[in-house]
Every structure is written in C-alpha cells, then in structure tokens.
N, C-alpha and C positions, 0 to 999 in steps of 0.2 A: 234575097235582099234587094229591096227596091228604093227608089227615091222616096224620102219621107213625105215630100209635099204631096204626093199622089194619095196619101192615106189619111192624113190628119192635119187639121190646122194647129194642133198642139206641137207638131214636129217642125222644126226649122229645116230649111232646105240643106243645111250643112250637116244634117244628121242622117243617119240610115235608119230605115224602119225594118224591124224584124218581128215576125209573127211566130209564136211558139205555142204549140199544143203540149200542155203539162198533164201527165197522167200519173195518178197516185195509187197507193195501196191501201185498203180500207184500215188494216191494222195500225197503220200510221196515216191513214187517208181521210178527204172530205169533199158538196156542192157550194162553193164559197160560203154556203149556209151550212154545209156539213162539215164535220171535223176533218174529213180527208182534204178538201181544198184549202182549208185554213192552214193545215200543217204544211202542205207543199208551198203555199205562199209565204209562209214564215221562213222555210228553208232557203227560199231564193231571194227574199226581200232585200238583205244586205248586199247581195251580188248586184241585183238590179240597181240599187242606189249608187253603186260605185261606177257605173258606166254611163255617163252623161251623154256621150256621143251618140248613143243609140236611143231611139224611141221604141220601146219594147212593147207590143201588144201580146197579152197572155190569154189563153183560153184553159180554164181549169176543168178537166174532165174527171168526173167520178166514174167508177166501174158501174155497170149497168145492173148489178146484182146486189141485193141485200146481203150483208155479211152473215154467214152461216155460224160462225163461232163467236164466243164471247170476246171482247176486246178489252184490254187494260186501259184504253183511252178513256172509259167511262169515268175515270177519276178526274179527267181534265176537260173533255168535250163531251157534251151529251150526244146520244144517238140522234138520227140514224147513221150506221157505218155502211160502207160500200166496198165491194171487191170486184175484181175483173173476172176471175176464174177460181175453181177450187182444184186441189192437187194432193196427191199422196206425199208422205213424209221423204220419199227419195226423189221427188220432182220428176217422175217419169210418167205418171198417169194424170189426166186433166179432164175436168167437167166444165162445159160451157165456154170452153176456149173459142170455139167458132162464134159465139155470140160477142165475145170481146172484140175479135177482129172485125166482125160485121158492124158493130157499133162504132168502132174507130173509123172505119172505111166510110161509112155513111156520114158521120160527122165532119171528117176532114173534106169530103167531096162537097158537101153543102155549105161549109163555112170557111173553106180555104180560099186562096192557098196558103199553106203554112210553110215557113222557112226551115223550121227545125222542131224536134221533139226533145221534151225533158220529162223523165219519168223516175219515180222513187218506188223501190222494191218490186212489186208486181209491175208497176209503171215502167221501171228500168228495163225489166225482162221483155215487156211489150214494145218498147221503143226500138230496141235492136231488131226484134222480130218484124216489126212493121217495115223497117227500111229493107230488110232481106226479101219479104214478100212482095213489095214494090218493084224491086230490081229484078225479080223473077217473073213479073206480070201477074202476080196472084191477086193483088189488091191496089187501090189507088191508081188505076189504069189512067184515069183522066186528071190526075194531080200531078203538077211538076215534081221532079225528084227531090227528095227530101235532101237539104243541104248539110245537115249535121244532126247529132242526137248527144244528149248529156244524160247519162245514165247514173243515177245514184243508188248504190246497193243493188244493182240489177245483175242477174245471173242468167246462165244458159238453160234452155230447155234440156232436160236430160233423157228424154225418150230418144233411143237411138235413131230411129227412122226420121223423126222430126229434126233432130239436131243434124243430121247428115244432109238434110235438104236445105236448111236454114243457113248454116254456117260454113259452108264450103261452096266456092273457094272463100278465101278471106274476104270480109266485107270491106268494100272501097267506099266507105262514107266516113268523113271526118267525125271524130267521136272523142268525148271527154267522159271518163269514168272516176267516180268518187265512190271511195270505201275507206272505212275507218280501220286503223290498225287492230283494233279489237273487236271488229264487227263480226257477230255470228255469221258464218258463211263466206268469210273473206276468200277462202280458196276457190269457192264457186264464183264469186265475182271475178277473180284472176282468170278463170276459164273464158269468161265473156270478154274480157279484155284481149285475150289472145286470139279471139275469133275475128278481131278487126285489123285492118291493115293501118299501120302508123297511128295507134290509138294514143291518146294523151291521158 
C-alpha cells in the first residue's frame, strides 16, 4: 500500500492506493470484454463503491486458455470463455497448470507491483497458490511480497505432493475467504481456509 499521490491524480493524498490483480474462472469468468472479467467486476463492484478511503486500481486477468467445456453462461454472456487449467473430478490431476503460473508470474512482474490478489473459483485457488510459491521462492522472485489475498469459492489443490509443498507450514499471509452456505464444494473451501494462519 503506497501513498496515493504517487500513483494517480484522481487519488487524493488522504487516500491509500491499492493495486489488486483479479483472477477469474471461465465457468463464471471474463477480458473485461469477455464474460469472465465482467462477472468478477460485478462481484466486487459494490464492495469497491463502499470504500471511499481507498483508490483501488484493478487488473482483471482471464485465464490464458480457451475453455474446453460448454458453459452455462452462454445464456447471459456471449463467448469466448477462458480458463486457467483443466482438472479431473477429484481435483488431484491437472493440465496446463504450469502455463497458468507462468502467465501470472509474467504479468505481475511486468505490470506490478501488486498489493494483493482477488480470485473467484479457479482464480481463488490460484491466489493462494501464488502466495505460497512466492514465499517459497518459486515465482515472483522480483516482486514485493503479496500483502493479502481475497479468495471467493477457492479450494485447495488435492494432489498430495503439490498440497504438501504448498500448504505446509500454515500460510502467513492475511486472507479473506468468501463462500456461500449452500455452495457446491463448501467443505473444500473450508480446507483452504484452514491452510492459512488467522484467516478471515
């Protein structure tokens, strides 16, 4: 979090400037021209309007891959749809996960620094993983430490080897986790929450 005056003439000196990278999931995801970015922007718009003290810069990222499955969003938003990676039903095997991390690493190094990450669904999964990888020196080596994450319906990777590497010891990064009482996969969301130290 930096002095607003250093970043934009639209931010008064009494405000704080926060830069957030927002990651989406194609099934509920959009390029602010794509359905993914529009949806995540709608999800956070009311929250952003409620915090006049902050001048918030948002970067909306779509996954680098065109979606491989049919999306129910076609009734609301036209394609194309994007995703970050593919996975099996047990969430233990993944395709193109390396491309997702490489894409995020490259974007954040070139366009940062970013104060925090916000992600929905696959994006929420990746936000937690990116923080873990940065702490372990795997990615974002030239980027300041991420100060916080907000994970909406994010879950843990369930591959035993990957999970053991990412989520132990408990993640020491301020985090906010949002999940609905009737969300599909709520128990999996709780697993990710428990991987953090002092989550909200």
